[in-house]
PyMOL Python script that loads the backbone (N, CA, C, O; Angstrom):
from pymol import cmd

cmd.read_pdbstr("""\
ATOM      1  N   UNK A   1      73.908 -80.422 -65.751  1.00  0.00           N
ATOM      2  CA  UNK A   1      73.690 -80.038 -67.131  1.00  0.00           C
ATOM      3  C   UNK A   1      73.260 -81.264 -67.924  1.00  0.00           C
ATOM      4  O   UNK A   1      73.763 -82.368 -67.717  1.00  0.00           O
ATOM      5  N   UNK A   2      72.325 -81.045 -68.830  1.00  0.00           N
ATOM      6  CA  UNK A   2      71.838 -82.101 -69.709  1.00  0.00           C
ATOM      7  C   UNK A   2      72.362 -81.861 -71.117  1.00  0.00           C
ATOM      8  O   UNK A   2      72.402 -80.728 -71.596  1.00  0.00           O
ATOM      9  N   UNK A   3      72.759 -82.937 -71.764  1.00  0.00           N
ATOM     10  CA  UNK A   3      73.254 -82.871 -73.139  1.00  0.00           C
ATOM     11  C   UNK A   3      72.376 -83.776 -73.991  1.00  0.00           C
ATOM     12  O   UNK A   3      72.062 -84.901 -73.602  1.00  0.00           O
ATOM     13  N   UNK A   4      71.986 -83.273 -75.151  1.00  0.00           N
ATOM     14  CA  UNK A   4      71.210 -84.067 -76.080  1.00  0.00           C
ATOM     15  C   UNK A   4      71.769 -83.964 -77.481  1.00  0.00           C
ATOM     16  O   UNK A   4      72.168 -82.886 -77.921  1.00  0.00           O
ATOM     17  N   UNK A   5      71.796 -85.075 -78.177  1.00  0.00           N
ATOM     18  CA  UNK A   5      72.168 -85.106 -79.582  1.00  0.00           C
ATOM     19  C   UNK A   5      70.879 -85.385 -80.347  1.00  0.00           C
ATOM     20  O   UNK A   5      70.286 -86.454 -80.204  1.00  0.00           O
ATOM     21  N   UNK A   6      70.452 -84.429 -81.152  1.00  0.00           N
ATOM     22  CA  UNK A   6      69.168 -84.530 -81.828  1.00  0.00           C
ATOM     23  C   UNK A   6      69.402 -84.817 -83.304  1.00  0.00           C
ATOM     24  O   UNK A   6      69.987 -84.004 -84.021  1.00  0.00           O
ATOM     25  N   UNK A   7      68.940 -85.976 -83.749  1.00  0.00           N
ATOM     26  CA  UNK A   7      68.980 -86.340 -85.156  1.00  0.00           C
ATOM     27  C   UNK A   7      67.726 -85.786 -85.800  1.00  0.00           C
ATOM     28  O   UNK A   7      66.624 -85.991 -85.291  1.00  0.00           O
ATOM     29  N   UNK A   8      67.879 -85.090 -86.910  1.00  0.00           N
ATOM     30  CA  UNK A   8      66.772 -84.354 -87.513  1.00  0.00           C
ATOM     31  C   UNK A   8      66.587 -84.775 -88.965  1.00  0.00           C
ATOM     32  O   UNK A   8      67.536 -84.782 -89.749  1.00  0.00           O
ATOM     33  N   UNK A   9      65.344 -85.128 -89.314  1.00  0.00           N
ATOM     34  CA  UNK A   9      64.974 -85.390 -90.707  1.00  0.00           C
ATOM     35  C   UNK A   9      64.214 -84.177 -91.217  1.00  0.00           C
ATOM     36  O   UNK A   9      63.361 -83.626 -90.520  1.00  0.00           O
ATOM     37  N   UNK A  10      64.530 -83.766 -92.438  1.00  0.00           N
ATOM     38  CA  UNK A  10      63.854 -82.617 -93.027  1.00  0.00           C
ATOM     39  C   UNK A  10      63.063 -83.051 -94.261  1.00  0.00           C
ATOM     40  O   UNK A  10      63.283 -84.125 -94.821  1.00  0.00           O
ATOM     41  N   UNK A  11      62.148 -82.193 -94.659  1.00  0.00           N
ATOM     42  CA  UNK A  11      61.442 -82.406 -95.917  1.00  0.00           C
ATOM     43  C   UNK A  11      62.447 -82.273 -97.056  1.00  0.00           C
ATOM     44  O   UNK A  11      63.444 -81.568 -96.906  1.00  0.00           O
ATOM     45  N   UNK A  12      62.214 -82.928 -98.184  1.00  0.00           N
ATOM     46  CA  UNK A  12      63.145 -82.826 -99.311  1.00  0.00           C
ATOM     47  C   UNK A  12      63.398 -81.365 -99.707  1.00  0.00           C
ATOM     48  O   UNK A  12      62.475 -80.558 -99.808  1.00  0.00           O
ATOM     49  N   UNK A  13      64.661 -81.061 -99.924  1.00  0.00           N
ATOM     50  CA  UNK A  13      65.123 -79.733-100.358  1.00  0.00           C
ATOM     51  C   UNK A  13      64.945 -78.651 -99.302  1.00  0.00           C
ATOM     52  O   UNK A  13      65.031 -77.468 -99.628  1.00  0.00           O
ATOM     53  N   UNK A  14      64.699 -79.020 -98.040  1.00  0.00           N
ATOM     54  CA  UNK A  14      64.561 -78.037 -96.961  1.00  0.00           C
ATOM     55  C   UNK A  14      65.750 -78.035 -96.003  1.00  0.00           C
ATOM     56  O   UNK A  14      65.736 -77.328 -94.995  1.00  0.00           O
ATOM     57  N   UNK A  15      66.772 -78.821 -96.315  1.00  0.00           N
ATOM     58  CA  UNK A  15      67.908 -78.957 -95.407  1.00  0.00           C
ATOM     59  C   UNK A  15      68.560 -77.613 -95.087  1.00  0.00           C
ATOM     60  O   UNK A  15      68.838 -77.320 -93.924  1.00  0.00           O
ATOM     61  N   UNK A  16      68.803 -76.802 -96.103  1.00  0.00           N
ATOM     62  CA  UNK A  16      69.485 -75.520 -95.898  1.00  0.00           C
ATOM     63  C   UNK A  16      68.637 -74.564 -95.069  1.00  0.00           C
ATOM     64  O   UNK A  16      69.155 -73.883 -94.184  1.00  0.00           O
ATOM     65  N   UNK A  17      67.350 -74.509 -95.346  1.00  0.00           N
ATOM     66  CA  UNK A  17      66.463 -73.620 -94.592  1.00  0.00           C
ATOM     67  C   UNK A  17      66.387 -74.028 -93.121  1.00  0.00           C
ATOM     68  O   UNK A  17      66.451 -73.177 -92.234  1.00  0.00           O
ATOM     69  N   UNK A  18      66.252 -75.319 -92.866  1.00  0.00           N
ATOM     70  CA  UNK A  18      66.197 -75.811 -91.496  1.00  0.00           C
ATOM     71  C   UNK A  18      67.522 -75.539 -90.801  1.00  0.00           C
ATOM     72  O   UNK A  18      67.533 -75.107 -89.648  1.00  0.00           O
ATOM     73  N   UNK A  19      68.625 -75.779 -91.471  1.00  0.00           N
ATOM     74  CA  UNK A  19      69.956 -75.520 -90.907  1.00  0.00           C
ATOM     75  C   UNK A  19      70.072 -74.064 -90.468  1.00  0.00           C
ATOM     76  O   UNK A  19      70.529 -73.786 -89.360  1.00  0.00           O
ATOM     77  N   UNK A  20      69.663 -73.137 -91.328  1.00  0.00           N
ATOM     78  CA  UNK A  20      69.751 -71.707 -91.013  1.00  0.00           C
ATOM     79  C   UNK A  20      68.905 -71.366 -89.788  1.00  0.00           C
ATOM     80  O   UNK A  20      69.343 -70.596 -88.933  1.00  0.00           O
ATOM     81  N   UNK A  21      67.712 -71.922 -89.695  1.00  0.00           N
ATOM     82  CA  UNK A  21      66.839 -71.650 -88.550  1.00  0.00           C
ATOM     83  C   UNK A  21      67.418 -72.235 -87.261  1.00  0.00           C
ATOM     84  O   UNK A  21      67.341 -71.609 -86.203  1.00  0.00           O
ATOM     85  N   UNK A  22      67.995 -73.431 -87.348  1.00  0.00           N
ATOM     86  CA  UNK A  22      68.577 -74.062 -86.164  1.00  0.00           C
ATOM     87  C   UNK A  22      69.760 -73.267 -85.631  1.00  0.00           C
ATOM     88  O   UNK A  22      70.024 -73.289 -84.429  1.00  0.00           O
ATOM     89  N   UNK A  23      70.467 -72.576 -86.491  1.00  0.00           N
ATOM     90  CA  UNK A  23      71.608 -71.769 -86.046  1.00  0.00           C
ATOM     91  C   UNK A  23      71.184 -70.611 -85.152  1.00  0.00           C
ATOM     92  O   UNK A  23      72.020 -70.030 -84.460  1.00  0.00           O
ATOM     93  N   UNK A  24      69.909 -70.270 -85.156  1.00  0.00           N
ATOM     94  CA  UNK A  24      69.422 -69.176 -84.308  1.00  0.00           C
ATOM     95  C   UNK A  24      69.011 -69.648 -82.917  1.00  0.00           C
ATOM     96  O   UNK A  24      68.680 -68.823 -82.065  1.00  0.00           O
ATOM     97  N   UNK A  25      69.024 -70.947 -82.669  1.00  0.00           N
ATOM     98  CA  UNK A  25      68.646 -71.492 -81.357  1.00  0.00           C
ATOM     99  C   UNK A  25      69.881 -71.458 -80.454  1.00  0.00           C
ATOM    100  O   UNK A  25      70.844 -72.185 -80.700  1.00  0.00           O
ATOM    101  N   UNK A  26      69.864 -70.619 -79.409  1.00  0.00           N
ATOM    102  CA  UNK A  26      71.092 -70.441 -78.608  1.00  0.00           C
ATOM    103  C   UNK A  26      71.567 -71.690 -77.878  1.00  0.00           C
ATOM    104  O   UNK A  26      72.760 -71.824 -77.605  1.00  0.00           O
ATOM    105  N   UNK A  27      70.661 -72.603 -77.557  1.00  0.00           N
ATOM    106  CA  UNK A  27      71.060 -73.816 -76.819  1.00  0.00           C
ATOM    107  C   UNK A  27      71.750 -74.844 -77.698  1.00  0.00           C
ATOM    108  O   UNK A  27      72.341 -75.796 -77.186  1.00  0.00           O
ATOM    109  N   UNK A  28      71.687 -74.670 -79.015  1.00  0.00           N
ATOM    110  CA  UNK A  28      72.396 -75.579 -79.914  1.00  0.00           C
ATOM    111  C   UNK A  28      73.853 -75.124 -79.979  1.00  0.00           C
ATOM    112  O   UNK A  28      74.161 -74.037 -80.468  1.00  0.00           O
ATOM    113  N   UNK A  29      74.739 -75.979 -79.476  1.00  0.00           N
ATOM    114  CA  UNK A  29      76.155 -75.618 -79.410  1.00  0.00           C
ATOM    115  C   UNK A  29      76.962 -76.193 -80.573  1.00  0.00           C
ATOM    116  O   UNK A  29      78.075 -75.741 -80.842  1.00  0.00           O
ATOM    117  N   UNK A  30      76.406 -77.181 -81.255  1.00  0.00           N
ATOM    118  CA  UNK A  30      77.019 -77.735 -82.468  1.00  0.00           C
ATOM    119  C   UNK A  30      75.905 -78.155 -83.410  1.00  0.00           C
ATOM    120  O   UNK A  30      74.846 -78.610 -82.977  1.00  0.00           O
ATOM    121  N   UNK A  31      76.156 -77.995 -84.713  1.00  0.00           N
ATOM    122  CA  UNK A  31      75.178 -78.367 -85.721  1.00  0.00           C
ATOM    123  C   UNK A  31      75.924 -78.848 -86.954  1.00  0.00           C
ATOM    124  O   UNK A  31      76.794 -78.150 -87.475  1.00  0.00           O
ATOM    125  N   UNK A  32      75.575 -80.063 -87.427  1.00  0.00           N
ATOM    126  CA  UNK A  32      76.286 -80.654 -88.556  1.00  0.00           C
ATOM    127  C   UNK A  32      75.315 -81.296 -89.536  1.00  0.00           C
ATOM    128  O   UNK A  32      74.376 -81.978 -89.124  1.00  0.00           O
ATOM    129  N   UNK A  33      75.535 -81.083 -90.834  1.00  0.00           N
ATOM    130  CA  UNK A  33      74.757 -81.816 -91.844  1.00  0.00           C
ATOM    131  C   UNK A  33      75.224 -83.270 -91.892  1.00  0.00           C
ATOM    132  O   UNK A  33      76.377 -83.573 -91.583  1.00  0.00           O
ATOM    133  N   UNK A  34      74.322 -84.157 -92.282  1.00  0.00           N
ATOM    134  CA  UNK A  34      74.628 -85.583 -92.382  1.00  0.00           C
ATOM    135  C   UNK A  34      74.161 -86.127 -93.724  1.00  0.00           C
ATOM    136  O   UNK A  34      73.311 -85.534 -94.389  1.00  0.00           O
ATOM    137  N   UNK A  35      74.725 -87.260 -94.110  1.00  0.00           N
ATOM    138  CA  UNK A  35      74.210 -88.052 -95.213  1.00  0.00           C
ATOM    139  C   UNK A  35      73.655 -89.323 -94.603  1.00  0.00           C
ATOM    140  O   UNK A  35      74.237 -89.863 -93.662  1.00  0.00           O
ATOM    141  N   UNK A  36      72.541 -89.806 -95.122  1.00  0.00           N
ATOM    142  CA  UNK A  36      71.978 -91.042 -94.605  1.00  0.00           C
ATOM    143  C   UNK A  36      70.553 -90.861 -94.157  1.00  0.00           C
ATOM    144  O   UNK A  36      69.806 -90.062 -94.721  1.00  0.00           O
ATOM    145  N   UNK A  37      70.179 -91.610 -93.134  1.00  0.00           N
ATOM    146  CA  UNK A  37      68.801 -91.623 -92.657  1.00  0.00           C
ATOM    147  C   UNK A  37      68.354 -90.257 -92.128  1.00  0.00           C
ATOM    148  O   UNK A  37      67.196 -89.876 -92.298  1.00  0.00           O
ATOM    149  N   UNK A  38      69.260 -89.527 -91.492  1.00  0.00           N
ATOM    150  CA  UNK A  38      68.952 -88.198 -90.952  1.00  0.00           C
ATOM    151  C   UNK A  38      69.735 -87.151 -91.721  1.00  0.00           C
ATOM    152  O   UNK A  38      70.787 -87.438 -92.293  1.00  0.00           O
ATOM    153  N   UNK A  39      69.211 -85.933 -91.730  1.00  0.00           N
ATOM    154  CA  UNK A  39      69.818 -84.850 -92.499  1.00  0.00           C
ATOM    155  C   UNK A  39      70.742 -83.953 -91.674  1.00  0.00           C
ATOM    156  O   UNK A  39      71.703 -83.394 -92.202  1.00  0.00           O
ATOM    157  N   UNK A  40      70.448 -83.818 -90.381  1.00  0.00           N
ATOM    158  CA  UNK A  40      71.225 -82.940 -89.509  1.00  0.00           C
ATOM    159  C   UNK A  40      71.363 -83.572 -88.140  1.00  0.00           C
ATOM    160  O   UNK A  40      70.541 -84.393 -87.733  1.00  0.00           O
ATOM    161  N   UNK A  41      72.431 -83.175 -87.421  1.00  0.00           N
ATOM    162  CA  UNK A  41      72.557 -83.535 -86.012  1.00  0.00           C
ATOM    163  C   UNK A  41      72.903 -82.262 -85.248  1.00  0.00           C
ATOM    164  O   UNK A  41      73.786 -81.501 -85.643  1.00  0.00           O
ATOM    165  N   UNK A  42      72.186 -82.048 -84.147  1.00  0.00           N
ATOM    166  CA  UNK A  42      72.401 -80.874 -83.313  1.00  0.00           C
ATOM    167  C   UNK A  42      72.760 -81.326 -81.902  1.00  0.00           C
ATOM    168  O   UNK A  42      72.128 -82.224 -81.346  1.00  0.00           O
ATOM    169  N   UNK A  43      73.774 -80.698 -81.335  1.00  0.00           N
ATOM    170  CA  UNK A  43      74.111 -80.935 -79.934  1.00  0.00           C
ATOM    171  C   UNK A  43      73.500 -79.796 -79.131  1.00  0.00           C
ATOM    172  O   UNK A  43      73.761 -78.622 -79.395  1.00  0.00           O
ATOM    173  N   UNK A  44      72.686 -80.159 -78.150  1.00  0.00           N
ATOM    174  CA  UNK A  44      71.993 -79.178 -77.324  1.00  0.00           C
ATOM    175  C   UNK A  44      72.458 -79.330 -75.882  1.00  0.00           C
ATOM    176  O   UNK A  44      72.590 -80.442 -75.371  1.00  0.00           O
ATOM    177  N   UNK A  45      72.703 -78.196 -75.235  1.00  0.00           N
ATOM    178  CA  UNK A  45      73.028 -78.187 -73.814  1.00  0.00           C
ATOM    179  C   UNK A  45      71.948 -77.414 -73.078  1.00  0.00           C
ATOM    180  O   UNK A  45      71.555 -76.327 -73.503  1.00  0.00           O
ATOM    181  N   UNK A  46      71.466 -77.978 -71.970  1.00  0.00           N
ATOM    182  CA  UNK A  46      70.419 -77.344 -71.167  1.00  0.00           C
ATOM    183  C   UNK A  46      70.695 -77.624 -69.694  1.00  0.00           C
ATOM    184  O   UNK A  46      71.512 -78.481 -69.355  1.00  0.00           O
ATOM    185  N   UNK A  47      70.003 -76.891 -68.825  1.00  0.00           N
ATOM    186  CA  UNK A  47      70.213 -77.062 -67.386  1.00  0.00           C
ATOM    187  C   UNK A  47      69.763 -78.428 -66.880  1.00  0.00           C
ATOM    188  O   UNK A  47      70.382 -78.983 -65.972  1.00  0.00           O
ATOM    189  N   UNK A  48      68.694 -78.976 -67.454  1.00  0.00           N
ATOM    190  CA  UNK A  48      68.229 -80.300 -67.054  1.00  0.00           C
ATOM    191  C   UNK A  48      67.486 -80.940 -68.227  1.00  0.00           C
ATOM    192  O   UNK A  48      67.267 -80.308 -69.260  1.00  0.00           O
ATOM    193  N   UNK A  49      67.104 -82.200 -68.048  1.00  0.00           N
ATOM    194  CA  UNK A  49      66.486 -82.950 -69.144  1.00  0.00           C
ATOM    195  C   UNK A  49      65.076 -82.456 -69.481  1.00  0.00           C
ATOM    196  O   UNK A  49      64.631 -82.595 -70.620  1.00  0.00           O
ATOM    197  N   UNK A  50      64.378 -81.885 -68.511  1.00  0.00           N
ATOM    198  CA  UNK A  50      63.061 -81.314 -68.820  1.00  0.00           C
ATOM    199  C   UNK A  50      63.198 -80.124 -69.765  1.00  0.00           C
ATOM    200  O   UNK A  50      62.437 -79.994 -70.724  1.00  0.00           O
ATOM    201  N   UNK A  51      64.158 -79.269 -69.493  1.00  0.00           N
ATOM    202  CA  UNK A  51      64.394 -78.115 -70.365  1.00  0.00           C
ATOM    203  C   UNK A  51      64.878 -78.590 -71.730  1.00  0.00           C
ATOM    204  O   UNK A  51      64.479 -78.036 -72.754  1.00  0.00           O
ATOM    205  N   UNK A  52      65.718 -79.591 -71.754  1.00  0.00           N
ATOM    206  CA  UNK A  52      66.189 -80.159 -73.021  1.00  0.00           C
ATOM    207  C   UNK A  52      65.000 -80.618 -73.866  1.00  0.00           C
ATOM    208  O   UNK A  52      64.944 -80.339 -75.063  1.00  0.00           O
ATOM    209  N   UNK A  53      64.063 -81.313 -73.253  1.00  0.00           N
ATOM    210  CA  UNK A  53      62.869 -81.757 -73.966  1.00  0.00           C
ATOM    211  C   UNK A  53      62.042 -80.594 -74.479  1.00  0.00           C
ATOM    212  O   UNK A  53      61.515 -80.649 -75.590  1.00  0.00           O
ATOM    213  N   UNK A  54      61.922 -79.539 -73.680  1.00  0.00           N
ATOM    214  CA  UNK A  54      61.177 -78.357 -74.108  1.00  0.00           C
ATOM    215  C   UNK A  54      61.829 -77.698 -75.318  1.00  0.00           C
ATOM    216  O   UNK A  54      61.135 -77.236 -76.224  1.00  0.00           O
ATOM    217  N   UNK A  55      63.148 -77.654 -75.336  1.00  0.00           N
ATOM    218  CA  UNK A  55      63.866 -77.051 -76.462  1.00  0.00           C
ATOM    219  C   UNK A  55      63.582 -77.840 -77.738  1.00  0.00           C
ATOM    220  O   UNK A  55      63.309 -77.259 -78.788  1.00  0.00           O
ATOM    221  N   UNK A  56      63.648 -79.165 -77.635  1.00  0.00           N
ATOM    222  CA  UNK A  56      63.393 -80.003 -78.811  1.00  0.00           C
ATOM    223  C   UNK A  56      61.967 -79.804 -79.308  1.00  0.00           C
ATOM    224  O   UNK A  56      61.746 -79.617 -80.504  1.00  0.00           O
ATOM    225  N   UNK A  57      61.006 -79.844 -78.402  1.00  0.00           N
ATOM    226  CA  UNK A  57      59.600 -79.741 -78.795  1.00  0.00           C
ATOM    227  C   UNK A  57      59.248 -78.327 -79.269  1.00  0.00           C
ATOM    228  O   UNK A  57      58.598 -78.162 -80.301  1.00  0.00           O
ATOM    229  N   UNK A  58      59.671 -77.321 -78.525  1.00  0.00           N
ATOM    230  CA  UNK A  58      59.243 -75.945 -78.805  1.00  0.00           C
ATOM    231  C   UNK A  58      60.096 -75.201 -79.822  1.00  0.00           C
ATOM    232  O   UNK A  58      59.592 -74.330 -80.531  1.00  0.00           O
ATOM    233  N   UNK A  59      61.390 -75.534 -79.904  1.00  0.00           N
ATOM    234  CA  UNK A  59      62.280 -74.760 -80.763  1.00  0.00           C
ATOM    235  C   UNK A  59      62.787 -75.510 -81.982  1.00  0.00           C
ATOM    236  O   UNK A  59      63.110 -74.884 -82.992  1.00  0.00           O
ATOM    237  N   UNK A  60      62.865 -76.834 -81.917  1.00  0.00           N
ATOM    238  CA  UNK A  60      63.384 -77.611 -83.046  1.00  0.00           C
ATOM    239  C   UNK A  60      62.236 -78.153 -83.892  1.00  0.00           C
ATOM    240  O   UNK A  60      62.193 -77.937 -85.103  1.00  0.00           O
ATOM    241  N   UNK A  61      61.319 -78.847 -83.257  1.00  0.00           N
ATOM    242  CA  UNK A  61      60.246 -79.511 -84.022  1.00  0.00           C
ATOM    243  C   UNK A  61      59.258 -78.532 -84.656  1.00  0.00           C
ATOM    244  O   UNK A  61      58.510 -78.911 -85.556  1.00  0.00           O
ATOM    245  N   UNK A  62      59.247 -77.287 -84.201  1.00  0.00           N
ATOM    246  CA  UNK A  62      58.323 -76.295 -84.761  1.00  0.00           C
ATOM    247  C   UNK A  62      58.881 -75.601 -86.000  1.00  0.00           C
ATOM    248  O   UNK A  62      58.166 -74.834 -86.646  1.00  0.00           O
ATOM    249  N   UNK A  63      60.126 -75.852 -86.340  1.00  0.00           N
ATOM    250  CA  UNK A  63      60.721 -75.225 -87.525  1.00  0.00           C
ATOM    251  C   UNK A  63      60.085 -75.822 -88.781  1.00  0.00           C
ATOM    252  O   UNK A  63      60.050 -77.043 -88.932  1.00  0.00           O
ATOM    253  N   UNK A  64      59.585 -74.977 -89.679  1.00  0.00           N
ATOM    254  CA  UNK A  64      59.021 -75.500 -90.927  1.00  0.00           C
ATOM    255  C   UNK A  64      60.074 -76.299 -91.701  1.00  0.00           C
ATOM    256  O   UNK A  64      61.198 -75.839 -91.898  1.00  0.00           O
ATOM    257  N   UNK A  65      59.693 -77.487 -92.130  1.00  0.00           N
ATOM    258  CA  UNK A  65      60.609 -78.362 -92.848  1.00  0.00           C
ATOM    259  C   UNK A  65      61.147 -79.503 -92.005  1.00  0.00           C
ATOM    260  O   UNK A  65      61.657 -80.479 -92.554  1.00  0.00           O
ATOM    261  N   UNK A  66      61.047 -79.408 -90.688  1.00  0.00           N
ATOM    262  CA  UNK A  66      61.450 -80.518 -89.816  1.00  0.00           C
ATOM    263  C   UNK A  66      60.303 -81.528 -89.818  1.00  0.00           C
ATOM    264  O   UNK A  66      59.167 -81.199 -89.477  1.00  0.00           O
ATOM    265  N   UNK A  67      60.621 -82.764 -90.208  1.00  0.00           N
ATOM    266  CA  UNK A  67      59.554 -83.771 -90.245  1.00  0.00           C
ATOM    267  C   UNK A  67      59.702 -84.838 -89.162  1.00  0.00           C
ATOM    268  O   UNK A  67      58.733 -85.529 -88.845  1.00  0.00           O
ATOM    269  N   UNK A  68      60.909 -84.985 -88.585  1.00  0.00           N
ATOM    270  CA  UNK A  68      61.093 -85.994 -87.540  1.00  0.00           C
ATOM    271  C   UNK A  68      62.364 -85.685 -86.769  1.00  0.00           C
ATOM    272  O   UNK A  68      63.315 -85.124 -87.314  1.00  0.00           O
ATOM    273  N   UNK A  69      62.371 -86.059 -85.483  1.00  0.00           N
ATOM    274  CA  UNK A  69      63.578 -85.942 -84.672  1.00  0.00           C
ATOM    275  C   UNK A  69      63.737 -87.200 -83.832  1.00  0.00           C
ATOM    276  O   UNK A  69      62.773 -87.909 -83.542  1.00  0.00           O
ATOM    277  N   UNK A  70      64.968 -87.449 -83.458  1.00  0.00           N
ATOM    278  CA  UNK A  70      65.284 -88.521 -82.515  1.00  0.00           C
ATOM    279  C   UNK A  70      66.336 -87.954 -81.584  1.00  0.00           C
ATOM    280  O   UNK A  70      67.403 -87.532 -82.029  1.00  0.00           O
ATOM    281  N   UNK A  71      66.039 -87.944 -80.292  1.00  0.00           N
ATOM    282  CA  UNK A  71      66.950 -87.345 -79.319  1.00  0.00           C
ATOM    283  C   UNK A  71      67.678 -88.431 -78.533  1.00  0.00           C
ATOM    284  O   UNK A  71      67.063 -89.331 -77.960  1.00  0.00           O
ATOM    285  N   UNK A  72      68.980 -88.322 -78.523  1.00  0.00           N
ATOM    286  CA  UNK A  72      69.842 -89.210 -77.736  1.00  0.00           C
ATOM    287  C   UNK A  72      70.399 -88.371 -76.596  1.00  0.00           C
ATOM    288  O   UNK A  72      71.038 -87.345 -76.831  1.00  0.00           O
ATOM    289  N   UNK A  73      70.159 -88.802 -75.368  1.00  0.00           N
ATOM    290  CA  UNK A  73      70.643 -88.027 -74.232  1.00  0.00           C
ATOM    291  C   UNK A  73      72.024 -88.524 -73.834  1.00  0.00           C
ATOM    292  O   UNK A  73      72.323 -89.717 -73.889  1.00  0.00           O
ATOM    293  N   UNK A  74      72.846 -87.582 -73.438  1.00  0.00           N
ATOM    294  CA  UNK A  74      74.210 -87.902 -73.053  1.00  0.00           C
ATOM    295  C   UNK A  74      74.468 -87.511 -71.614  1.00  0.00           C
ATOM    296  O   UNK A  74      73.669 -86.816 -70.986  1.00  0.00           O
ATOM    297  N   UNK A  75      75.600 -87.969 -71.105  1.00  0.00           N
ATOM    298  CA  UNK A  75      76.034 -87.632 -69.751  1.00  0.00           C
ATOM    299  C   UNK A  75      77.482 -87.166 -69.808  1.00  0.00           C
ATOM    300  O   UNK A  75      78.193 -87.414 -70.782  1.00  0.00           O
ATOM    301  N   UNK A  76      77.892 -86.505 -68.778  1.00  0.00           N
ATOM    302  CA  UNK A  76      79.301 -86.104 -68.644  1.00  0.00           C
ATOM    303  C   UNK A  76      79.970 -87.035 -67.640  1.00  0.00           C
ATOM    304  O   UNK A  76      79.390 -87.374 -66.608  1.00  0.00           O
ATOM    305  N   UNK A  77      81.186 -87.441 -67.950  1.00  0.00           N
ATOM    306  CA  UNK A  77      81.943 -88.278 -67.009  1.00  0.00           C
ATOM    307  C   UNK A  77      82.725 -87.416 -66.068  1.00  0.00           C
ATOM    308  O   UNK A  77      83.428 -87.931 -65.198  1.00  0.00           O
TER     309      UNK A  77
END
""", "prot")
cmd.dss("prot")
cmd.show_as("cartoon", "prot")
cmd.util.cbc("prot")
cmd.orient("prot")
């Protein structure tokens, strides 16, 4: 299993709309608003890192109002 923590920047005043859309992505298992450089952080679980990348590109970055993402990959001990 692949785990990714995706830091998401949104367009000004689009945080709530992006948050609502991200809640519909089944692979996102946690979603939290942030203050600071990024507006949201999403924890994504996928079968492998290729699928994780596809989720970020196809399901997260295509949401209107998302202007940037940074993905941190995690491992399980």
